[in-house]
N, C-alpha and C positions, 0 to 999 in steps of 0.2 A: 504494500500500500504506500503510495507516494503522497506527500503533503507539502504544499507550497505556502509558507507563511508570508503574509504581507505585514503592513503596519497594524498595530493595535490588535483588534480581534478579527481581522480579515484573514480568512483561511480558505484554501482550495484543497479539498480532500479527494483523492483518487484511490478507490479500492479496485479489486479485480473486476467488480461488476458495476460500480457507480462512480459518478463524479458529482460532488456537491460543493457549492460555493456559499460562504457565510460572510455577511457584513462587509461586502465590497463597497465601501464608501469612497468619497473623493480622495485622490492621491494614493489609492491602494492598488490600482491596476491600470496599466497603460493601454491606450487604444490598440497598439500593435499586439499586445498580449491577448486582448479580447479577440482580435482577428485571428490569432493563432489557436484559439480554443476549438477543438474538434467536437467536444461533447460536454454538456453540463446537464445533469438529470433534474436538478432542482437548485434554486437559489433562495437563500434565507436572509431576512433582515430583522434584527432584534429591536431596533428603535430608530427614532427620527434624526439623531445627531449626524452631522455631515460626514464624520469620519467612519460611520457605520453604514451610511445609506446615501445613494444618489439615484434619483429617478432616471436620469440620463443613462447611467451605467446599467441599471436594472433593465431598462428597455433594450439597450445595446446587446446585452448578453442574451436576452430573449430572442432578438432578431437573429443573432449569430447562431444560436444553438437550439432555439425552441424551448429553452428551460422555463418551466413555470416558476413563479415567485410566491413564496409563503412569507408574509410580512406582518409585523405588529400592526394592529388596526389603524393607529394614528398615521403610520406610514402610508397606508393605502389611501386614507382620506386626504392627507396633505399633498401627496404626489399625484392625486387624481388618477390613481391606478385602479380603474374599475373594469379592466379587460377580463375576459374569461380565463386568462392564464395567471391571474393574480388571486390569491386566497388570503383573506384576513385570518391571522392566527388567534382564534378565540381560545382563551386559557382552558386547558384541561379537556378540550374537545379534539379527539384524534382526527387527523387529516390523512387520507390515504391517497398516495400518488404512485400509480403502478404497484410495485412490490414494496414500497416504503410506507411505514406507519410513523407519522410525525405527531408528537404531542407537545403543544406549546405550554410553557409554564410561566406564570407571572413572576418576574424578578423584582429586584429592588434597585432603583436608580433615581436620578433627578427628574426623569420623565417616564411615562409608561414604557415598559420593556418586556419583551417576550423571549424567554429562553427556549431552546429547542432540544427535545429528546427524540432521536431518530432511530428507528429500528429497521435495519436492513437484513436481508437473509444471511449476509455474511458477518455482520457485527452490529452492535448497538453503540451509538455515540451520543454525546451531549455537548452542546455549545452554550457557554454562559454569558455571551455578550461582554458587558462590563458591569455586571450586576454584583451586588453584595450577596451574602448567603441568604437563601430561603430554604425551608425544609424540602429535601429531596430524597429522604430515606425510603419513600415509596417507589423509587425508581432505581435502576441499576444501569451500568454502562461498561462496555469493554474499553472505551476510549473517551476521555473527557478533556475538553478544552476549557481551561479554568482561568478566569480573570484574577489578577493579583494586585492591580493598582494603577501606576502610571498617572495620567491626568484625571482619572475617574475617582471621585471621592467616595464612591459607594463600595469599592472593593479593595481588599488588602490581602497580603499573604495569609493572614489568619482566617479571613472569610473564605479564601480559596481552599485552605486546608479543611474547613468545615464542609465545603462542597465535596471534596474528595472523600471525607469520612462517610458522608451520606451515600454517595454513588459507588464507592469502592471499585473504581475502574482498574483494569490491568495496567493501563498507562494513562498518566495525566500529563498534559502539555500546558504549561503556564503561558498566558498571553496577557496583553493589555497591561503591561507593567515594565518597570525598569529592570535591568539585569540583576540588581541587588534584590529586588522583590521576587524575581523568579527563583533565585538561589535560596531565598528565605522560605519560599514554598517547598522547595526540595528538602530542606532541613526539617520542616514541620512534618511533611509526609513521611520522611524516613523515620521520624520518632513516633508518629501517631498511627500511620497506616502503612506499615513496612511491606505489605504485599503489593502495593502499588508502586510502579516504576515511574519516575518523573523524567521526561525528556525535554530538555531546553532547546528550542529551535532558534536558529539564526534568521534574522529578517531577510525575506526574499530568497532564501536558500532552500531548495528542495531537500527533503530527507525522507527516509524510509523507515517504517515501523513494522515489526514482525509480531502479529497478534495471533 
């Protein structure tokens, strides 16, 4: 499985069966990179902030790949995204797209935010936007993308460690934070959830995980 991390919580995930895009906001992906995309099965937007969402990019990715968009409801309203390929992420209501089961979860942030729990035939993953901790122990994940701080006041390494404790993923990838915050999450997880491996990605550098 290959993963291409961009800025903040922008992630492109490629498994053997699927390609998923999360929080591709302004300054996260270049036009030539969109033109190079051969496939995206679904794109997700957690909230309205510009570094997580761009109506122009959402439309461009759809035009290039046909990818449907699952977005926090305020994003759909503000971006006038009322097309058939756009679905508002209603909290706790499962959305089915082909063989994917997507459950939005209300997060904690300065504005409405939807976190995404995605069940694929080959694995289950979670994307936490830049939310603080909310109870997630009713869910589980093989792979969790965990916000740890950076410019967002809602998340910290400690709140990220709480997300990991709830989900108990095989692998946790810290995001939306400074290098020191990502290392702090690694230390907390090592102490509190030692069965989870933390992988620290480099910005815009592809890496491979074995799950």
